[in-house]
N, C-alpha and C positions, 0 to 999 in steps of 0.2 A: 823690473829686473827679475830674472829667473832665480828661484830658490832651488839649490841642489837637492835632489831626492836620492836617498840611499837605495841602491839596487844591486842585484846580483845576477850573473849570467851562468847558465848551466846547459848541459847537453843531456837529453833523454834518449836512451836506446829504445826504439820502437819495435825492434826485431823485424820479421818479415811483414810486409804490408800488401794486402790484396786490394786493388782498386774496385770500385763499383762495376767497372767494365770487365773485370776478371784478370787484369794484368797484375804481375807480381813484382814488387820491389823486394828482393831477397833480404836486404838489410837496410833499414832506414833509421835516421835519428833526427831529433828535433832540438834546435837550439832555442832557448827561451830565457826570459828575464823576469824577475819578480821585484816588487816594491812593497814595502810595508811589512808589518809583523803578521806571520801566518795565524797567530792567535786572533787577530782582528778579523781575518777571513772566516775563522770558525765561528766567531761571535756574530758578525754582521754580514757575512757573505763575501765572496771574492768578486773581483771585477776582471773580466777578460776583454782585452783590446786586440783587434785584428787589423794589421796594416794593409795598405794599398799596394798596387802593382810593383813599384820600385821602392817601396818603403821597407821598413824592417822593424824589429822588436824594440828599437831604441825610442820608445814613445816619448821619453822626456827630451828628445832632440827635436821631434817634429810636432809635438803637441805639448810643449813645455808650459804654456799658459793654462793647460787643462788638467794636468796631473801634478799632484803635490799636496802638501799640507793645506787644508782649508779650501782647496780647489774642487771643481765639480767631481773629478776623480780623486777623492780625498784619501791620501795615504795615511792620515791620522785616524781614519775610520775603517778603511778596508785594506785588505791585501790585494795586490794587483798582479796580473800575469799577462805577458804577451809573448808569442812565439813567432819565429821566422817561418813563413809558410814553406811547406814542402815545394820544391821546384825553384825556390829563390836561391840567392847566392850569398847569403849572410850566415851560413853555418849549418842550416838544416840540409838534409839530402836533396840534391837537385842535379840537373844535367851536367854541372861542372864537377860533381863528385865522382869518385871511382865507384863502380867500373864504367860509368856512363861517359866520363871524360875520355876513356880509352876506346870508345867505339860501340859499347852496348847501348842500344836505343833506350832513351828515357821514356817511360810510359806516359801516355796522356792522363792527366789528372783533371777531374772536374771539381767544381766548388764543394760538392758533397764530400769528395775524397779529402780535400783540404780541411774541411770541418771535422771529419772523423779523426784526422790525425791529432787533433787536440784532445780527444777523449782519454787516451792513456795518461796524458798530463794531469787530468783531473784526478785520476786514481793515484798517480804518483805523489801528488801534492796533498792528497786527502781532502780534496774539494768536494763537499757534499751539497753546496748550494751556491749559485752565482747571483749576486745582487744585480749585476749589470753585465751585458755583453754588447759591445759597440764596435763599429768600424765603418769605413767609408769606401766607396768605389768597389774594387775587388774585395776589400775587407768587409764591406757591407753585404756583398753577395754571400761571403762565407758566414757572416753573422746570421743571415736568413736561414742558411742550412743548419747551423748550430741550433737555431730555434726549433726546427722541426725534427731534429735527430738526437738532441742531447740526452744522455743517460741520467742527468740530474736536473732538478728544478731550477728555473731561472726567474728572477723577479721581473726583469725588464730587458727588452732588446731596444737599442736605438740604432737605426740603420740610416746612415747618411749617404745620399746620392747614389743609390744602387737600385736596379730593377729586380723583379722576381724572375725575369727571363730576358736574356740578352737579345736585343733586336737585330734584324738584318743590317740596319744602318751601322750599328756598333761593330758587328762582325766585319763589315766592309772596312771600317777604319782600322781595325786590328790586322786584317789581311794585308792592307796596304803597308802597314808598318813592318810586318814580317817580310813582305816582298822587298822592302828596302834593305833589310838585313841580309836576306838570302841572295840578293843581287851583288853583294860585296864579294869579290873573289876570295877574300880572307875568311869567308864563312865556311868554305870547303865542305859543303853538305852537312854542316853541323860538327865536323871534326876540327874544332877551333884550337889554334895554338895559343896558349896563354900569353906568350911574348909577341904575338902577331895577330891580335884579334880583329874582327871586322868593325873597326872603329867608325869608318865612314858610314857603313850601313846602319849601325846602332844610332849614330848621331842623327841620321836622316829620319829614322823611326821616331826618335824622341821629338824631332821638330814637327813631324806630322801629329804626334800625340799632343804636343803643346797647343796646337790650334784647337783641339777639342777640349782641352782642360780650361781654357779661358773663354772669353766671350767677345763678339764683335764690338760690344759697347766699350769694353775695357781697351781693346786694341785701338779703337777710334780715339778714346780719351788720352791714352798714353803715347800713341805713336802718330796717329793720323797718317799723313804722307811725308813725315819728316825723314831726313836722311842722316846717315852716320858717316864719321870719318871724312874721307875726301869727297863725299857726296855721290859716290858710285853705287852705293847700296842704300836701300830703305832701312830705317831704324828697326822695323819689325823683322827684317831679314837677320840683322845682327843679333837680335833677341833670340830668335830660333836657333841660330848657330851656337850661341853661347850656351843655351840650355842643352843642346846636343853634346857639346864638348864636355860639359860638366857631368852628364850621365855616363859618358864613356869612361871617366876616371873612377867610377864607383860601382858599375853594374856590369853583369855578364850577358852578352847577347843571347846565349843559350837559355838562360833563365827568362829573358824577355820573351823569347819565342814560346817557351813552355807555358808561362803564366798567361800570355794573351790567348793561347789555346784554351786554358782553363776558363778564362772569362767567356770565350765564345760558347763553351759547352754549358755555361751556367743556366740552370732552370730549376725552380722548385716543383715543377710539374703542374698539375691542376691546382689552381689557386685555392679553391674551396677545400680540397683535401689537405693542402699544405697549411691552410689556416686552422683546420681542426687538429692536425698534428702539433702545430705550434701552440694552440690554446691548451692542449693537454700538458704542456711543459712550462709555459711562459705566462706570467701574470699580466704583462702589458707589452705591447709592441708599438713603437713609434717609428714611423717612416718619415724621413726628412728629404724634401726636394730642394733644389736651388732654382730660383726663378729664371736664371739666365743660362742654365746648364744645357749645352748642346750635345754632350756625350750621352748622358742619361737624363733626358728632359724631365722636368717636374711632373708632367702628366703620367709618366711611366711609374713613378713612385706612388702617386696618388691612386693609380689604377689598382695596384696590389693592396694598398691600404684599404680602399673601398671594398675590394673583394674579401679581404680578411674580416672586415666589419660585418658584411653581409652573411658570411659563414659563421658568425658568432664569436669571433676572436675579439678580445679587448684591444683594439688598435686605434691609433689616432695619427693624423697627418700634421706635420709642421713644415714650414717653408723658410729657408734662408733667402733674404733679399740682398742681392749683391751684384755689382757690375763684373765681378771676377769669375763668373761661370762655375764650372765643375769644381775647381780648386777652392771654392769659398770655404769648405770645411777646414782648410789649412790657413785661412786668412781672417774670416769673420768670427774671431774668438768670442766676442761678446754674445753673439747669437748662439754659437755652439754651447757656451756656458749655460745660457738660459734654457736651452732645450734639454741638456743633460740634467739640469737641476729640476726641470718641470715635468 
């Protein structure tokens, strides 16, 4: 049973933001949440958590077994903060915000831009040291960038299911998802009408993504070739449709397009240079692969961990064993707990 954790939500005015590519957001804001007493953060260090593609800062909703009193992210010992990423649709500036919703193109943001957007938050909250920075998937990519760019020291990074550079295979998956959205007539070249969104396109994109989030082993175990309803469709088809419909109810297609572009642009650059940059700021880096992940295979995580070790960083590799594929970080809580505590 989950234990409620007291938290608060706020908006931080970032002012004008210039991206690494030179584009300008004339005015940006970041919506964030905090848990725990800030005095604990001053004494023991803060914890920063970064969400994945369609996630948000409501960490106690999607990682409720992980955050709370006495849990690996212990709100009796640390203050915790999580922000909705720029480009998302949960309160921070994104393509559904004005003036972008009215036709001004939303600039491309890479994961370094998403990382740097957190730094004014550190100053605003008076954070002088981070005990832990963690996230998974897109969140893990941003965590890697925080590690090499942070203006304050960090005790430990834990990066779940994320590469140091996005592979052509993953870019292809993301491109196919955007093509699904952009083929919907209601996409209107990105000029989406809130009361008439490209629901079919976004649902199809989510269905494609779900194939990469789970594994062939799980699909075989859960569905095999069983059928649903009147027998006209396979159970796996119904599963994909259901997940597509659920996402349409809570997410904006414009943010989906923007953030998948951010994932495509992700790269820490030369691994050895990134390792040295990170080692100058971070005490320890843990990269976590999932043995059945087809989106960001475990060997991609191990590759950057090995490169960081070779370059002199204090880095180690851990692996989640699961039939559930990429999404194991949201499912295998016992293993996630052990990794965060170890």
